[in-house]
Structure formats: C-alpha cells, structure tokens
C-alpha atoms as one frame of an Amber mdcrd trajectory, in Angstrom:
protein
   9.485 -11.009   8.750  11.656 -14.039   8.272  15.332 -13.931   7.441  14.552
 -15.045   3.904  11.953 -12.310   3.286  14.331  -9.722   4.757  17.045 -10.846
   2.350  14.611 -10.645  -0.569  13.600  -7.113   0.437  17.252  -6.026   0.548
  17.909  -7.549  -2.868  14.812  -5.874  -4.324  15.838  -2.517  -2.815  19.363
  -2.833  -4.197  17.978  -3.716  -7.626  15.674  -0.689  -7.444  18.591   1.559
  -6.451  20.656   0.275  -9.383  17.777   0.888 -11.781  17.396   4.387 -10.350
  21.074   5.008 -11.116  20.747   3.727 -14.676  17.754   5.981 -15.359  19.616
   8.929 -13.830  22.653   8.320 -16.017  20.502   8.041 -19.151  18.554  11.226
 -18.314  21.804  13.085 -17.590  23.356  11.902 -20.861  20.276  13.035 -22.772
  20.455  16.429 -21.061  24.133  16.774 -21.961  23.675  15.723 -25.580  20.757
  18.086 -26.191  22.462  20.979 -24.402  25.631  20.710 -26.507  24.022  19.614
 -29.782  21.120  22.048 -30.070  22.888  25.442 -30.352  25.170  24.580 -33.292
  22.716  22.188 -35.005  19.750  24.521 -35.156  19.031  26.702 -38.186  17.775
  29.270 -35.655  19.982  31.050 -33.175  19.497  29.072 -29.994  21.415  30.364
 -27.022  23.035  27.863 -24.673  20.659  28.897 -21.876  17.635  28.104 -24.071
  19.209  24.794 -25.088  19.737  24.026 -21.410  16.060  24.678 -20.711  14.968
  22.375 -23.545  17.460  19.743 -22.350  16.151  20.034 -18.795  12.528  19.540
 -19.830  13.377  16.528 -21.993  15.613  14.956 -19.339  12.981  15.404 -16.609
  10.395  13.671 -18.810  12.829  10.865 -19.633  13.625  10.562 -15.941   9.941
  10.381 -15.015   9.124   7.777 -17.650  12.172   5.697 -16.742  11.498   5.790
 -13.023   7.789   5.191 -13.522   8.125   2.108 -15.700  11.638   0.758 -15.028
  12.759   1.763 -11.532   9.460   1.565  -9.663   7.608  -0.650 -12.210   4.361
   1.306 -12.259   1.816   1.096 -15.052  -0.420   3.974 -16.035  -1.833   6.411
 -13.481   0.309   9.245 -14.841  -2.236  11.755 -13.560  -1.343  10.547 -10.062
   2.433  10.029 -10.330   3.548  12.784 -12.740   2.368  15.785 -10.672   4.084
  14.338  -7.594   7.271  13.781  -9.581   7.246  17.327 -10.941   6.641  18.870
  -7.501   9.489  16.867  -5.964  11.756  17.803  -8.900  11.035  21.509  -8.389
  11.520  21.243  -4.619  14.853  19.444  -5.040  16.044  21.980  -7.623  15.141
  24.875  -5.337  16.830  23.124  -2.403  19.953  22.656  -4.532  19.990  26.341
  -5.444  19.396  27.388  -1.839  22.012  24.947  -0.580  24.514  26.309  -3.084
  23.731  29.861  -1.985  24.187  29.010   1.693  27.404  27.090   1.115  29.037
  29.598  -1.242  27.674  33.003  -0.241  27.091  32.601   3.475  29.614  29.973
   4.506  32.188  30.939   1.849  32.814  27.378   0.750  34.206  27.018  -2.762
  31.604  26.511  -5.455  33.239  23.281  -6.619  32.798  21.786  -3.144  29.218
  23.023  -3.064  28.534  21.498  -6.480  30.080  18.199  -5.373  27.921  18.189
  -2.246  24.782  18.855  -4.264  25.789  16.217  -6.831  25.926  13.638  -4.023
  22.929  14.687  -1.935  20.474  15.425  -4.772  20.242  11.869  -6.130  20.077
  10.396  -2.624  17.214  12.707  -1.672  15.563  12.113  -5.037  15.662   8.335
  -4.589  14.249   8.485  -1.080  11.481  10.922  -2.007  10.645   9.024  -5.177
  10.348   5.822  -3.213   8.336   7.085  -0.241   6.315   9.920  -1.808   6.201
   9.955  -5.609   5.877   6.297  -6.535   4.453   4.982  -3.288   1.534   2.649
  -3.901  -1.819   4.384  -3.798  -3.326   1.737  -1.559
C-alpha cells in the first residue's frame, strides 16, 4: 500500500463514519418523533410503551435502509444484509441491557453513568460490526 492509497482509505473510512453518524441521528430523531407523537395523536389509546415499540421497529428499518444504501453504499441483496443487520441489532440491544444490569445492579454504578456508557459504546460497536460483519462484501 502506498502512502497515497493509505490516505485515500483513511478519508473513505472517515466519510463512512460520518455517514454512519448521520443515519444514526436521523433514525434516532424518527424514533423520538414517533414515540412522542403517536400516543396523543392516535384515535385509539396507545400506551407509551406500545408507541416505543412501533418507534423502535420504524427506526431500525430506517437505520438499515440508510446504512445499506448511504453509509455502506450497497445495492439490493436485502435477503443477505437485512438478517445480519437484525441479528446484530438484537445482540447489541441484549448486550446493552446486560451491561446496564451489570453496571447498575452488580457494580452499583448510577444508572445515568451506565446509560452514558452504553450511549457511547453502542454506536461504536454497531459501526464496527456493521462494517466487518453486516455489510462486508460477499466476495
């Protein structure tokens, strides 16, 4: 690898990281808007927990589509990428819940510190796993 190709790779990785952040912010905003808008806007009684579930499903799909087409610039092959994305999403969510349990219940660290730690480590782990597992080229 020449110095020039190494510089290009770093620039491409930084651009990919920035795109990942943009998609994450958009998906989070969509989650937030649905979660706060749905209970009072619905003609049915929708509990906040149900609104949160709907918001989670929509934001995960938005996240997948954004990362698939914008962050990692893939086309098609959803039957290959989507199941991987969903499995990693579930694993990360379970790890966040377990990490929160360990930090708060076993180590007696304040829940705000635990939440801050998860808020930092989750997207880092998600980016790495998305890059090396979920959206890795098939070839």
